[in-house]
Backbone as CSV, one residue per row, in Angstrom:
resi,resn,N_x,N_y,N_z,CA_x,CA_y,CA_z,C_x,C_y,C_z
1,MET,131.182,92.446,275.577,131.404,93.146,274.353,132.132,92.241,273.326
2,GLN,131.643,92.203,272.153,132.221,91.396,271.094,133.484,92.094,270.595
3,GLU,134.560,91.413,270.598,135.838,92.046,270.173,135.907,92.189,268.643
4,TYR,136.520,93.372,268.213,136.749,93.515,266.800,137.912,92.706,266.339
5,SER,137.720,91.949,265.296,138.778,91.061,264.806,139.018,91.227,263.290
6,GLY,138.714,92.432,262.793,138.852,92.716,261.343,140.261,92.548,260.903
7,GLY,140.422,92.297,259.592,141.761,92.104,259.034,142.560,93.393,258.960
8,THR,143.874,93.264,258.936,144.638,94.422,258.708,145.606,94.187,257.472
9,ARG,145.865,95.268,256.818,146.796,95.113,255.620,148.235,95.437,256.092
10,HIS,149.182,94.704,255.620,150.555,94.934,256.077,151.345,95.164,254.765
11,LYS,152.169,96.233,254.817,153.086,96.511,253.714,154.444,96.504,254.262
12,LYS,155.440,95.830,253.553,156.828,95.992,253.952,157.275,97.433,253.561
13,GLY,158.194,97.972,254.379,158.689,99.246,254.010,159.254,99.918,255.258
14,GLU,159.260,101.164,255.322,159.879,101.906,256.376,159.260,101.633,257.697
15,LYS,160.118,101.471,258.726,159.633,101.126,260.016,158.988,102.329,260.660
16,MET,159.138,103.549,260.151,158.619,104.745,260.700,157.048,104.825,260.427
17,ARG,156.606,103.948,259.546,155.213,104.009,259.095,154.366,103.218,260.101
18,LEU,153.213,103.838,260.460,152.264,103.176,261.379,150.953,103.100,260.705
19,GLU,150.224,102.060,260.954,148.810,101.883,260.437,147.843,102.443,261.420
20,PHE,147.059,103.381,261.061,146.139,104.020,261.971,144.701,103.494,261.719
21,SER,144.011,103.243,262.792,142.561,102.932,262.759,141.829,104.051,263.497
22,ILE,140.719,104.453,262.901,139.947,105.550,263.481,138.572,105.017,263.718
23,VAL,138.146,105.049,264.973,136.832,104.586,265.336,135.888,105.840,265.474
24,LEU,134.844,105.962,264.649,133.943,107.137,264.686,132.637,106.631,265.262
25,PHE,132.254,107.338,266.349,130.904,107.130,266.954,130.087,108.249,266.409
26,GLU,128.833,108.381,266.896,127.932,109.439,266.436,128.467,110.830,266.576
27,ASN,129.035,111.109,267.781,129.430,112.449,268.113,130.904,112.594,268.409
28,GLU,131.704,111.542,268.301,133.091,111.590,268.676,133.852,110.555,267.902
29,GLY,135.217,110.786,267.868,136.044,109.827,267.140,137.409,109.629,267.894
30,TYR,137.991,108.478,267.713,139.280,108.170,268.356,140.204,107.417,267.337
31,ALA,141.450,107.730,267.495,142.479,107.168,266.594,143.382,106.264,267.441
32,THR,143.836,105.181,266.854,144.816,104.317,267.450,145.779,103.805,266.417
33,ALA,147.034,103.534,266.860,148.049,102.890,265.984,148.308,101.477,266.467
34,ARG,147.465,100.904,267.283,147.713,99.613,267.833,146.770,98.509,267.301
35,ARG,146.283,98.782,266.074,145.464,97.819,265.332,144.326,97.302,266.248
36,ASN,144.024,95.971,266.156,142.873,95.424,266.798,142.887,95.657,268.334
37,THR,144.047,95.585,268.933,144.107,95.835,270.367,143.641,97.199,270.716
38,GLY,144.073,98.198,269.949,143.617,99.566,270.216,142.191,99.723,269.926
39,ILE,141.682,99.136,268.889,140.281,99.315,268.528,139.400,98.709,269.657
40,ASN,139.790,97.562,270.187,139.008,96.892,271.182,139.063,97.638,272.489
41,GLU,140.211,98.329,272.751,140.262,99.212,273.992,139.301,100.353,273.822
42,ILE,139.241,100.998,272.617,138.335,102.114,272.404,136.897,101.633,272.558
43,LEU,136.504,100.545,271.954,135.136,99.993,272.103,134.802,99.692,273.513
44,ALA,135.781,99.117,274.316,135.533,98.769,275.727,135.354,100.071,276.518
45,SER,136.087,101.126,276.207,135.890,102.374,276.963,134.533,103.020,276.752
46,LYS,133.885,102.666,275.613,132.573,103.256,275.286,131.462,102.357,275.735
47,ALA,131.785,101.105,276.124,130.756,100.196,276.492,130.047,100.465,277.776
48,GLY,130.674,101.190,278.715,130.007,101.541,280.004,129.717,100.316,280.821
49,ASP,128.715,100.460,281.642,128.335,99.355,282.556,127.685,98.182,281.878
50,THR,127.255,98.440,280.678,126.554,97.235,279.934,127.523,96.245,279.531
51,GLY,128.866,96.650,279.310,129.821,95.627,278.897,129.930,95.476,277.393
52,TYR,129.070,96.099,276.600,129.172,96.022,275.192,128.597,97.233,274.509
53,VAL,129.076,97.488,273.322,128.484,98.504,272.467,127.184,97.972,271.872
54,MET,126.142,98.725,271.932,124.812,98.281,271.654,124.666,97.469,270.313
55,ASP,125.200,98.085,269.253,125.154,97.378,267.942,126.236,97.929,267.068
56,ASP,126.525,97.187,266.000,127.583,97.586,265.159,127.343,98.892,264.319
57,ASP,126.072,99.253,264.258,125.693,100.453,263.651,126.059,101.735,264.429
58,SER,126.445,101.535,265.677,126.777,102.680,266.560,128.176,103.214,266.379
59,TYR,128.986,102.533,265.485,130.305,103.064,265.210,130.759,102.618,263.848
60,ARG,131.751,103.300,263.310,132.382,102.917,262.041,133.901,102.962,262.291
61,ILE,134.583,102.008,261.617,136.052,101.943,261.737,136.689,102.182,260.378
62,PHE,137.548,103.207,260.370,138.314,103.484,259.136,139.786,103.218,259.394
63,THR,140.473,102.668,258.406,141.869,102.374,258.525,142.669,103.098,257.436
64,LEU,143.753,103.760,257.895,144.679,104.428,256.972,145.846,103.472,256.687
65,ASP,146.090,103.199,255.432,147.282,102.407,255.046,148.540,103.117,255.639
66,PRO,149.561,102.301,256.026,150.796,102.922,256.641,151.416,103.944,255.729
67,TYR,151.253,103.925,254.449,151.827,104.966,253.578,150.861,106.104,253.273
68,ALA,149.755,106.174,254.065,148.779,107.180,253.751,149.107,108.487,254.433
69,TRP,149.904,108.402,255.520,150.111,109.610,256.379,151.361,109.454,257.133
70,LYS,152.173,110.550,257.204,153.351,110.620,258.080,152.869,111.151,259.407
71,TRP,152.811,110.248,260.385,152.148,110.534,261.631,152.703,111.645,262.471
72,TRP,153.967,112.007,262.151,154.664,113.038,263.015,154.335,114.450,262.404
73,LEU,153.617,114.521,261.362,153.232,115.788,260.695,151.784,116.115,261.029
74,ASN,151.560,117.444,261.045,150.194,117.922,261.248,149.278,117.437,260.185
75,PRO,148.201,116.688,260.516,147.355,116.050,259.485,146.432,117.143,258.814
76,ARG,146.386,118.341,259.356,145.626,119.304,258.719,146.436,120.040,257.617
77,LEU,147.699,120.174,257.906,148.596,120.786,256.958,149.170,119.775,255.952
78,HIS,149.317,118.500,256.417,149.794,117.388,255.569,148.697,116.367,255.582
79,ARG,147.724,116.545,254.764,146.495,115.661,254.889,146.856,114.229,254.473
80,PRO,146.194,113.294,255.123,146.401,111.934,254.728,145.903,111.687,253.316
81,ASP,146.447,110.641,252.726,145.943,110.215,251.403,144.753,109.364,251.591
82,PHE,143.591,109.979,251.396,142.327,109.236,251.683,142.057,108.195,250.617
83,CYS,142.806,108.177,249.566,142.672,107.139,248.556,143.195,105.768,249.174
84,SER,144.026,105.923,250.161,144.534,104.698,250.923,143.869,104.523,252.215
85,CYS,142.573,104.916,252.264,141.771,104.713,253.423,140.660,103.657,253.071
86,TYR,140.384,102.799,253.997,139.326,101.888,253.780,138.472,101.735,255.045
87,SER,137.241,101.225,254.854,136.284,101.256,256.047,135.842,99.819,256.305
88,SER,135.384,99.653,257.542,134.771,98.377,257.940,133.422,98.144,257.382
89,SER,132.830,99.221,256.814,131.529,99.133,256.189,131.639,98.603,254.771
90,THR,130.594,98.002,254.316,130.613,97.500,252.914,130.788,98.593,251.879
91,GLU,130.309,99.805,252.233,130.425,100.953,251.406,131.312,102.021,252.030
92,SER,132.492,102.124,251.541,133.424,103.082,252.135,133.100,104.560,251.735
93,ASP,133.110,105.478,252.695,132.907,106.830,252.328,134.028,107.658,252.792
94,CYS,135.296,107.164,252.511,136.506,107.896,252.818,136.659,109.168,252.077
95,ASP,135.905,109.238,250.904,135.945,110.417,250.080,134.999,111.513,250.460
96,ASN,134.208,111.260,251.594,133.226,112.176,252.092,133.963,113.237,252.849
97,PRO,133.873,114.575,252.478,134.612,115.607,253.191,134.321,115.626,254.735
98,ALA,133.084,115.382,255.103,132.754,115.395,256.519,133.446,114.280,257.261
99,ILE,133.496,113.076,256.627,134.183,111.990,257.267,135.637,112.248,257.367
100,GLN,136.273,112.862,256.280,137.667,113.166,256.291,137.987,114.161,257.414
101,GLU,137.106,115.148,257.623,137.326,116.093,258.656,137.313,115.480,260.046
102,ARG,136.398,114.512,260.261,136.308,113.814,261.549,137.530,112.925,261.810
103,ILE,138.038,112.287,260.694,139.285,111.487,260.774,140.449,112.365,261.144
104,ILE,140.581,113.516,260.517,141.676,114.448,260.811,141.608,114.895,262.238
105,LYS,140.441,115.208,262.730,140.269,115.667,264.118,140.702,114.509,265.085
106,ALA,140.366,113.285,264.816,140.768,112.139,265.627,142.304,111.989,265.654
107,LEU,142.935,112.202,264.467,144.333,112.111,264.380,145.036,113.219,265.174
108,GLU,144.496,114.465,265.124,144.994,115.559,265.886,144.931,115.311,267.384
109,ASP,143.851,114.742,267.805,143.638,114.381,269.251,144.685,113.319,269.630
110,TRP,144.900,112.381,268.779,145.955,111.299,269.092,147.344,111.966,269.251
111,GLN,147.702,112.923,268.372,148.923,113.559,268.487,149.092,114.355,269.799
112,LYS,148.014,115.082,270.094,148.084,115.812,271.375,148.298,114.963,272.573
113,LYS,147.712,113.773,272.525,147.786,112.864,273.709,149.129,112.131,273.851
114,TYR,149.763,111.789,272.662,150.893,110.833,272.704,152.164,111.387,272.077
115,LEU,152.094,112.204,271.045,153.282,112.453,270.228,154.152,113.522,270.846
116,ARG,155.463,113.228,270.904,156.528,114.165,271.236,157.498,114.202,270.051
117,ALA,157.515,115.292,269.289,158.374,115.293,268.121,159.248,116.486,268.136
118,ASN,160.544,116.222,267.752,161.554,117.253,267.633,161.689,118.094,268.956
119,GLU,161.646,117.414,270.083,161.731,118.092,271.342,163.042,117.666,272.140
120,THR,163.524,118.538,273.008,164.538,118.251,274.022,163.763,118.120,275.341
121,ILE,163.808,116.940,275.977,163.024,116.638,277.158,163.961,116.236,278.267
122,LYS,163.730,116.860,279.437,164.618,116.536,280.603,164.133,115.201,281.266
123,LEU,162.854,115.061,281.462,162.290,113.931,282.267,160.954,113.468,281.671
124,ILE,160.885,112.154,281.511,159.588,111.401,281.300,159.447,110.432,282.355
125,SER,158.395,110.539,283.224,158.305,109.646,284.414,156.904,108.925,284.471
126,SER,156.002,109.217,283.521,154.763,108.507,283.579,154.090,108.723,282.230
127,GLY,152.992,107.854,281.976,152.239,108.031,280.812,152.808,107.381,279.564
128,LYS,152.133,107.410,278.467,152.616,106.839,277.227,153.059,107.944,276.303
129,HIS,154.228,107.732,275.642,154.828,108.782,274.798,155.396,108.099,273.530
130,ILE,155.116,108.720,272.430,155.715,108.335,271.171,156.758,109.342,270.798
131,LEU,157.966,108.938,270.813,159.115,109.915,270.604,159.541,109.849,269.119
132,TYR,159.713,111.025,268.490,160.126,111.112,267.175,161.124,112.244,267.099
133,HIS,162.408,111.908,266.775,163.475,112.904,266.703,163.626,113.714,268.040
134,CYS,163.575,113.050,269.126,163.652,113.722,270.437,165.009,113.437,271.141
135,ASP,165.394,114.292,272.051,166.567,114.110,272.791,166.172,114.150,274.301
136,VAL,166.236,113.019,274.976,165.655,112.857,276.293,166.721,112.538,277.282
137,GLU,166.681,113.262,278.443,167.683,112.975,279.451,167.371,111.691,280.239
138,THR,166.104,111.604,280.777,165.768,110.418,281.576,164.400,109.940,281.344
139,VAL,164.193,108.664,281.178,162.936,107.996,281.161,162.858,107.081,282.385
140,CYS,161.818,107.304,283.242,161.908,106.522,284.491,160.443,106.326,284.973
141,GLY,160.288,105.944,286.268,158.955,105.698,286.819,158.305,104.539,286.071
142,ASP,157.013,104.739,285.740,156.305,103.728,284.945,155.944,104.210,283.574
143,ALA,156.741,105.123,283.029,156.549,105.566,281.715,156.648,104.507,280.643
144,GLU,155.898,104.650,279.576,155.928,103.692,278.490,156.210,104.498,277.203
145,ILE,157.205,104.091,276.479,157.657,104.916,275.290,157.679,103.996,274.027
146,TYR,157.480,104.666,272.886,157.754,104.092,271.578,158.766,105.048,270.978
147,CYS,159.959,104.571,270.621,161.069,105.458,270.298,161.506,105.326,268.844
148,PHE,161.349,106.437,268.099,161.747,106.489,266.706,162.840,107.503,266.474
149,ASP,164.001,107.161,266.029,165.125,108.093,265.698,165.326,109.104,266.780
150,SER,165.355,108.628,268.105,165.549,109.528,269.232,166.711,109.056,270.059
151,VAL,167.260,109.989,270.910,168.401,109.752,271.765,167.891,109.852,273.206
152,ILE,168.235,108.812,274.033,167.838,108.821,275.491,169.170,108.555,276.301
153,ASP,169.417,109.391,277.217,170.590,109.207,278.049,170.411,108.051,279.039
154,THR,169.300,108.043,279.807,169.059,106.942,280.813,167.656,106.528,280.793
155,MET,167.502,105.248,280.846,166.145,104.592,280.999,166.249,103.681,282.177
156,GLU,165.350,103.902,283.207,165.538,103.251,284.465,164.152,103.008,285.201
157,ASP,164.241,102.542,286.488,163.054,102.282,287.256,162.329,101.144,286.547
158,HIS,160.990,101.250,286.448,160.116,100.337,285.737,159.649,100.833,284.341
159,ALA,160.390,101.701,283.741,160.042,102.258,282.510,159.993,101.178,281.476
160,GLN,159.167,101.254,280.469,159.096,100.270,279.427,159.120,100.889,278.019
161,ALA,159.726,100.237,277.143,159.665,100.712,275.675,159.128,99.556,274.842
162,GLU,158.094,99.818,274.144,157.437,98.810,273.264,158.391,98.569,272.062
163,ILE,159.010,99.652,271.529,159.912,99.480,270.403,160.927,100.616,270.410
164,ILE,162.229,100.270,270.147,163.261,101.259,269.955,163.797,100.990,268.545
165,THR,163.615,101.971,267.620,163.845,101.657,266.236,164.485,102.812,265.510
166,GLY,164.682,102.669,264.239,165.297,103.683,263.404,166.743,103.789,263.845
167,ASN,167.273,105.022,264.012,168.635,105.261,264.473,168.617,105.715,265.928
168,SER,167.699,105.173,266.679,167.637,105.530,268.090,168.862,105.014,268.893
169,PHE,169.223,105.841,269.944,170.405,105.474,270.721,170.007,105.685,272.244
170,ILE,170.283,104.688,273.048,170.077,104.833,274.491,171.473,104.546,275.145
171,LYS,171.886,105.433,275.969,173.179,105.238,276.606,173.115,104.237,277.726
172,ASN,172.208,104.311,278.648,172.111,103.419,279.760,170.664,102.908,279.934
173,VAL,170.497,101.559,279.995,169.233,100.955,280.340,169.519,100.220,281.652
174,GLN,168.852,100.586,282.733,169.207,100.001,284.016,167.962,99.884,284.907
175,GLY,168.168,99.570,286.186,166.970,99.352,287.074,166.181,98.116,286.628
176,ASN,164.886,98.283,286.529,164.070,97.222,286.059,163.442,97.554,284.765
177,ALA,164.084,98.356,283.986,163.533,98.855,282.689,163.491,97.687,281.743
178,GLN,162.453,97.766,280.883,162.223,96.670,279.849,162.016,97.239,278.498
179,ILE,162.617,96.599,277.481,162.469,96.923,276.063,161.949,95.695,275.385
180,GLN,160.742,95.862,274.770,160.169,94.696,274.094,160.936,94.368,272.766
181,CYS,161.263,95.434,272.022,161.995,95.153,270.723,162.966,96.245,270.448
182,LEU,164.148,95.847,270.134,165.205,96.711,269.691,165.553,96.314,268.233
183,ASP,165.293,97.210,267.296,165.486,96.853,265.951,166.014,97.940,265.074
184,ASP,166.051,97.647,263.762,166.611,98.539,262.758,168.083,98.836,263.123
185,HIS,168.512,100.133,263.227,169.843,100.445,263.545,170.031,100.914,265.052
186,ALA,168.960,100.617,265.847,169.001,101.082,267.243,170.145,100.454,268.018
187,MET,170.614,101.301,268.970,171.792,100.889,269.765,171.685,101.243,271.202
188,ILE,172.168,100.384,272.101,172.307,100.616,273.504,173.773,100.478,273.910
189,THR,174.276,101.408,274.697,175.614,101.304,275.161,175.748,100.327,276.326
190,ASN,174.918,100.609,277.387,175.072,99.812,278.599,173.682,99.245,278.964
191,LEU,173.587,97.903,279.078,172.383,97.285,279.627,172.817,96.588,280.898
192,CYS,172.233,97.054,282.001,172.817,96.514,283.301,171.710,96.400,284.350
193,GLU,172.129,96.121,285.552,171.197,95.846,286.669,170.213,94.800,286.293
194,ASN,168.924,95.061,286.424,167.922,93.970,286.125,167.175,94.299,284.787
195,ALA,167.749,95.096,283.990,167.092,95.510,282.677,167.008,94.339,281.777
196,VAL,165.916,94.426,280.950,165.650,93.280,280.031,165.374,93.805,278.644
197,VAL,165.956,93.192,277.605,165.536,93.349,276.253,164.963,92.077,275.760
198,HIS,163.704,92.053,275.315,163.049,90.866,274.986,163.426,90.379,273.605
199,LYS,163.676,91.283,272.653,164.063,90.845,271.315,164.954,91.856,270.708
200,MET,166.038,91.374,270.024,166.867,92.166,269.199,166.759,91.721,267.795
201,LYS,166.557,92.639,266.849,166.343,92.363,265.447,167.236,93.213,264.527
202,ASP,167.094,92.873,263.266,167.796,93.676,262.175,169.321,93.830,262.558
203,ILE,169.860,95.009,262.496,171.288,95.168,262.813,171.402,95.983,264.122
204,SER,170.519,95.735,264.997,170.613,96.454,266.320,171.826,96.004,267.047
205,LEU,172.259,96.847,268.060,173.526,96.596,268.680,173.472,96.928,270.197
206,ILE,174.030,96.060,270.966,174.237,96.366,272.383,175.740,96.310,272.626
207,HIS,176.341,97.393,273.149,177.779,97.329,273.423,178.120,96.475,274.640
208,HIS,177.479,96.749,275.823,177.827,96.013,276.998,176.583,95.574,277.741
209,ALA,176.407,94.284,277.949,175.344,93.708,278.774,175.999,93.084,279.979
210,TYR,175.659,93.521,281.191,176.326,92.990,282.375,175.390,93.076,283.580
211,ARG,175.960,92.758,284.780,175.266,92.555,286.068,174.138,91.473,285.790
212,ASP,172.919,91.764,286.107,171.885,90.772,286.010,170.940,91.033,284.809
213,SER,171.401,91.696,283.796,170.636,92.051,282.640,170.242,90.868,281.819
214,GLN,169.280,90.880,281.013,168.840,89.823,280.150,168.477,90.214,278.757
215,ILE,168.827,89.350,277.764,168.340,89.532,276.475,167.719,88.199,276.119
216,HIS,166.422,88.165,275.776,165.777,86.883,275.548,166.048,86.328,274.173
217,THR,166.005,87.076,273.153,166.163,86.557,271.813,166.970,87.500,270.920
218,MET,167.906,86.973,270.209,168.548,87.714,269.134,168.255,87.112,267.763
219,GLN,168.036,87.940,266.794,167.761,87.396,265.485,168.317,88.387,264.402
220,ASP,168.130,87.990,263.130,168.691,88.776,262.023,170.208,88.941,262.169
221,ASN,170.696,90.186,262.021,172.107,90.432,262.184,172.417,91.269,263.409
222,SER,171.622,91.101,264.469,171.919,91.857,265.683,173.165,91.372,266.351
223,ARG,173.644,92.271,267.264,175.040,91.954,267.733,175.213,92.515,269.188
224,ILE,175.925,91.754,270.010,176.354,92.175,271.348,177.823,92.149,271.385
225,LEU,178.512,93.226,271.754,179.917,93.293,271.798,180.464,92.656,273.026
226,SER,179.798,92.803,274.179,180.359,92.209,275.435,179.180,91.748,276.328
227,LEU,179.247,90.531,276.706,178.284,89.933,277.664,179.098,89.430,278.847
228,ASN,178.820,90.037,280.010,179.633,89.545,281.143,178.800,89.767,282.499
229,GLY,179.518,89.691,283.641,178.777,89.709,284.916,177.920,88.559,284.952
230,ASN,176.654,88.750,285.335,175.657,87.694,285.496,174.573,87.747,284.308
231,ALA,174.974,88.468,283.271,174.035,88.673,282.161,173.663,87.350,281.565
232,ARG,172.453,87.264,281.097,171.939,86.033,280.394,171.396,86.389,279.072
233,LEU,171.667,85.522,278.141,171.137,85.647,276.748,170.461,84.350,276.452
234,GLY,169.216,84.489,275.927,168.410,83.288,275.594,168.916,82.590,274.331
235,THR,168.239,82.920,273.195,168.523,82.231,271.958,169.090,83.153,270.933
236,MET,170.148,82.705,270.297,170.792,83.412,269.178,170.314,82.779,267.934
237,ASN,169.612,83.549,267.027,169.122,82.992,265.780,169.743,83.815,264.667
238,GLY,169.374,83.450,263.435,169.823,84.168,262.253,171.331,84.169,262.103
239,HIS,171.906,85.345,261.947,173.387,85.504,261.865,173.929,86.424,262.983
240,THR,173.376,86.226,264.157,173.767,87.059,265.224,175.168,86.811,265.765
241,ILE,175.704,87.807,266.385,177.113,87.650,266.913,177.227,88.170,268.385
242,VAL,177.926,87.413,269.206,178.357,87.950,270.495,179.874,87.965,270.368
243,ASP,180.474,89.130,270.477,181.926,89.184,270.306,182.663,88.618,271.537
244,LEU,182.194,88.873,272.756,182.845,88.408,273.946,181.841,88.001,274.991
245,ALA,181.896,86.747,275.559,181.109,86.337,276.658,181.991,85.910,277.764
246,SER,181.869,86.587,278.913,182.844,86.349,279.961,182.125,86.505,281.310
247,GLY,182.895,86.482,282.431,182.310,86.578,283.722,181.490,85.341,284.026
248,GLN,180.321,85.484,284.638,179.397,84.426,284.827,178.210,84.393,283.856
249,SER,178.427,85.038,282.791,177.357,85.155,281.765,176.938,83.811,281.237
250,VAL,175.702,83.713,280.799,175.129,82.434,280.318,174.373,82.717,278.963
251,ILE,174.669,81.861,278.042,173.969,81.843,276.769,173.145,80.489,276.630
252,GLU,171.874,80.557,276.502,171.091,79.350,276.437,171.331,78.522,275.175
253,LYS,171.315,79.213,274.052,171.367,78.495,272.789,172.092,79.276,271.675
254,VAL,173.010,78.760,270.990,173.575,79.364,269.828,173.234,78.576,268.605
255,SER,172.403,79.112,267.761,171.817,78.375,266.583,172.849,78.424,265.425
256,CYS,172.526,77.564,264.455,173.319,77.471,263.250,173.411,78.805,262.593
257,GLY,174.593,79.221,262.164,174.807,80.560,261.508,175.203,81.643,262.468
258,CYS,175.106,81.416,263.784,175.511,82.408,264.814,176.885,82.189,265.226
259,ALA,177.453,83.204,265.931,178.817,83.163,266.347,179.070,83.776,267.693
260,VAL,179.783,83.103,268.631,180.356,83.688,269.802,181.867,83.690,269.533
261,LEU,182.470,84.915,269.425,183.796,85.038,268.903,184.836,84.977,269.997
262,GLY,184.409,85.045,271.285,185.378,84.978,272.422,184.638,84.457,273.623
263,LEU,184.837,83.234,274.022,184.126,82.716,275.175,185.207,82.374,276.293
264,SER,185.018,83.039,277.355,185.960,82.856,278.490,185.622,81.558,279.249
265,HIS,186.546,81.118,280.047,186.409,79.728,280.699,185.231,79.783,281.668
266,ASP,184.894,80.917,282.258,183.864,81.028,283.294,182.418,81.288,282.718
267,ALA,182.350,81.591,281.469,181.049,81.815,280.841,180.512,80.521,280.405
268,GLN,179.206,80.414,280.231,178.560,79.139,279.908,177.610,79.212,278.675
269,ILE,177.739,78.267,277.786,176.755,78.129,276.736,176.071,76.747,276.937
270,LYS,174.793,76.728,277.033,174.065,75.498,277.324,173.835,74.642,276.111
271,LYS,173.690,75.207,274.872,173.449,74.424,273.678,174.029,75.141,272.493
272,VAL,174.895,74.382,271.743,175.439,74.872,270.517,175.026,73.948,269.346
273,GLU,174.305,74.530,268.389,173.807,73.797,267.251,174.888,73.582,266.244
274,SER,174.815,72.540,265.468,175.721,72.300,264.313,175.674,73.502,263.414
275,GLY,176.787,73.956,262.990,176.803,75.131,262.048,177.056,76.475,262.810
276,ALA,177.047,76.423,264.184,177.311,77.637,264.921,178.799,77.705,265.187
277,THR,179.286,78.938,265.434,180.736,79.048,265.706,180.946,79.577,267.156
278,VAL,181.744,78.911,267.861,182.104,79.306,269.244,183.613,79.183,269.394
279,LEU,184.244,80.363,269.613,185.757,80.325,269.735,186.154,80.685,271.184
280,PRO,187.037,79.876,271.736,187.501,80.197,273.084,188.263,81.500,273.079
281,LEU,188.233,82.202,274.171,188.874,83.524,274.277,190.323,83.578,273.934
282,HIS,191.074,82.485,274.237,192.530,82.453,274.075,192.961,82.143,272.571
283,VAL,192.044,82.098,271.667,192.349,81.737,270.296,193.422,82.774,269.815
284,ASP,194.566,82.326,269.253,195.528,83.259,268.722,195.015,84.060,267.495
285,GLY,195.364,85.340,267.532,194.922,86.092,266.281,193.474,86.620,266.455
286,TYR,192.858,86.462,267.555,191.470,86.941,267.727,191.580,88.503,267.871
287,HIS,191.036,89.197,266.917,190.960,90.641,267.056,189.527,91.103,266.668
288,GLY,188.537,90.357,267.071,187.165,90.711,266.725,186.684,89.813,265.675
289,SER,185.557,90.295,265.032,184.865,89.433,264.080,185.678,89.259,262.791
290,THR,185.751,87.978,262.359,186.274,87.722,261.013,185.323,86.935,260.212
291,MET,184.044,86.872,260.744,183.095,86.068,260.027,182.556,86.765,258.748
292,PRO,182.223,85.964,257.759,181.832,86.606,256.502,180.529,87.336,256.553
293,PHE,179.692,87.092,257.527,178.427,87.763,257.667,178.415,88.938,258.559
294,SER,179.627,89.322,259.115,179.696,90.459,260.077,179.605,91.774,259.362
């Protein structure tokens, strides 16, 4: 099957906005918010044993600009702005009422399959879930989540989060749980056991990272208040801050503009670039951050 590699338009703006692609076949349609990856998965699912869709005329791809629709609202009651819709075809027919109806139906099906909005949830243990304004007690098993402005008490086992963003808050990330991206104002209280955060961005915050937890990359103005135990931090970029590094914790690289404001004698930093700030824990007058970018 030939993979779809069409271009995507990107607009800076609210992180709550998602760009949707809708693939319409002759008798059915599917929506995805995962751009080309999602489109190719849809096409692969329709390829059958032949391994490819017979020809490009067997489907049409429509894309809604991120500002065209608030994905947590009912698309029938809050219709997408079809003026911000474009097609893979040379002649777009986004203004065709029949096409609009098929797009709305595909978006409704997507919501039924993935969206959890404004819910209080005791347990999520499997499947993919997009959380919007939810309060969740436990995410575990092999569940995969996308978290927007939601609160989670515990994330554990092999659960994965593609993104934790907005004003989301997670109290405990533990076990072998993994978070690909923590950004915006998102916050974790405790990152422990073998849990991993691959990337911290914007002004995201981790209060305590300990035991064998890992953070691969910090950037922008993200911050860790306490790194200890056997916790490992990869690269600090941008204007990131670690307030305290202690125990047997390890930081691979502190880049220019970054700061470690309290380094105990048993913690280790492997590389400190010129322009970075590293203060030993015993510095007199240390009461937390005094850096101008904090």
